[in-house]
N, C-alpha and C positions, 0 to 999 in steps of 0.2 A: 577115490572119494565117494562116500556114501550119499544116498539121496538126501539124508538129513543135513549133512555138512554142505552139500551143494545148495540146498534151499537157504541155509543160514548165510552163506557167502553171497548169494544173490540178493537177499534182503538187505545186507549191509551195503552192498553196492547201490541199491536203489535209494537207501537213506542218504548216502553221501551225495548222489546226484541231486536229490531234492534239496539238500542243504546248500549245495553250490549254486543251484538256480535261485534260491531265495536270497543268497548273499549277493549275487550279481544284480538281481532286481532291486534290492535295497540300495546298492551302490549307484545305480543308474537313475534312481528317482531324485528329482531336485529337492534339496533340503530346504525346509522353511527357515527363512532368516528371522531371527528374533531380534527385534529392535532393542537397543540398549536403553536403559532407564537413566535419566539424568539424575545424578546424585544430589543436585541442588533443589530442583523443582519436582522431582519424581514423575515427570512426564516423559513419554517416549520421544526420542529424537525422530526427525523426519526420515533419516536414513542411518543405518547402523554404520559405525566406523569401520575402516579397512582393517584387515587382520593384523597388519603390521603397524597400525597407528598406535602411538604412545597413549598411555592411560592419562587422560586430561580431565577426568571427571571432577567437577567442582570449580574449575578455573573459568575465567571469563570467556575464553574461546569455546569451551564446552557449553556454557550457558547459552551463547548466541545460537547454537545449533537447535535449540528447542523452539518449535514453531510458535508457541505462545509468547516467547520472549524476543521474537524477531523484531528488530527496530523498524524495518519497512512495514511489517504488519501492524505494529502499534500506531505508527504515524498515519497509515491508511485508514485504520479503524477510527481514530480520532477525527480525521478529516471528513469521513462519511457521516459520522454522528453529528458533528457540528453543521455540516451542510444540510442534513435532514432537518434538524431543529431550526436552523435559520430560515430555511425555505417555508416551514410551517408558520413561523412568526411573520414572514414578509408576504405571505399569501394574500392578505387583505389589500396589499398595495400593488398587486398584479406584477410582482417581480419573481421570475422563475429561477430555478436552480443555477442555470448558467448565465443569468443576466445580472444578478446583484453585484458580482465582483467588478463589472465594468462601471456600473453606476457609482459604487463606492470609490473606485479609483479616480473617476472623474471629479467627484465631489471633493476629494482630498487634494488632488493635484491641480485641478482646473483643466481648462481646455488643452488638448494635446493631439498629436498626430495619431492616426489610426495604427500605425506601426508601433509607436511608443506604447499605446494602450495594450496592444497584443503582448508587448514585453512585460508590462506591469502586471498583467493578469496571467502570465505564463501560458498563453494560448497561441495556437498557430494562427496564421493570417486568414486562412479560409474560415475557421471557426469564428474568429473575431468579426469578420465581415458579415457572417450570417447572423450573429447575435446582435450586432449593431443595427442591422437592417430591421430586426424585430423591435428593438428598443426605439428606433426612430418611428416605426409605425405606432407604437404605444405612446409616443410623445415625450419620452424621457431624454432624448438627445436630438441634436441636429448635426448634420455634416456639411462642411463647406470645402470645396477644392482649394488647394494651395495655389496662389497665382503663379509662383515660380515653377511649380510642378503640378500639372493638372491631373496627374495620376495619383497624387497623394491627397488624402482628406484630413482636415482638422475636425475633431469631434468636440462638441460643446454640450454641457448639461443644460437642460431647459429649466424654466421656473418650476415645472412640475417635479423635476428631479431635485432641485434645490430645496423644495418644500419638505422633502423626505429626509434631508441630511440629519437633522436632530434625532429623528426616530430611528434611522438606520444605525447611527452611532450608539444610541441607547441600547438597542437590541444586541449589537456586537459586544458592548461593555457587559451587559447582563449575562450573555452566554460565556464570555471569558471568565467572569467571576464564578460562575457555576463550574467551569472546567478546572479552575485553579483552587477550588475549595480545599482547605486543609494545608495549603502551601503558604509558608511565610513569605514576606516581601523579598527577603534575600533569596529564598529558593526560587521564587518567580523570576527574579532578575537573572539568576544563574541559568534557569531553564531557557530564558530568551536568548542569552548569550550562546548557549550550546546549539539552540535551534538555528540561530543565524550562521553558525559555523557549518551546520549541515546544509543550510540553504546555499551557502557559497560553494560547498563541495558538490552539491547537486548541479549548480550552474556550470561547473567545470566539466561535468560528465560529457558534454557534447564535444569537448576539445580533446578528449583522450584518444 
C-alpha cells in the first residue's frame, strides 16, 4: 500500500469514528418532549399523551386535559374572585375573609351548635373555633355551653350581626347577579342543579 493510499484509508477511518461518536452522543441526549396542542382550544396540554394513547383530540376527555378548561381550576378561580370582591364590600363592617361565612350561616339558620356551624361552612373544627373566638371578640356572636354536654357550645348571632343581615344579603345578591350576567333564568337554574351535584360528589370524597 502506498503512502497516499494509507493516508486516504486513515482519513476515512477517522471520519467514521467521528460520525459514530456524534450518533452515540445524539442518542444519549434526552429528547425534548413537545406538548401536544389541543385541537379544540389550541392550548398546550399540561402533559403530552403517552405514545400508545389513542388520538382523542377534540373529544370531551381531551378538552378536560387543558389546564385552562380544568373544572377544579375554574371553580377555584370563581371562588377566589367572589371571596376577594365580597371581602372588599364587607370591609366597612369589620368582617374578614374567613369570618363572613359563619355570620351568614348563623343569620340564615339561626342559633346552632359549633359543630353544626363547622359543617355548614365546610371548615374544620379548629378553624371554626378560632374564627368564632374572633367573632365573639368583635361582638358578632355569643357562645353558651350546652347543659347536657358542657364540651359543646351553642352559637348565637348578636343584635350587631342581625343588624347586618339585610346588607349582607344585598351584597351577596349583587355579586351573584354580576357573576351570572348573560345567563338566562333557565341557564342559571341548570347551573345551580349541576353545582349541587358537584357539591354532593365533593361531600362523598371523604368516604372513598
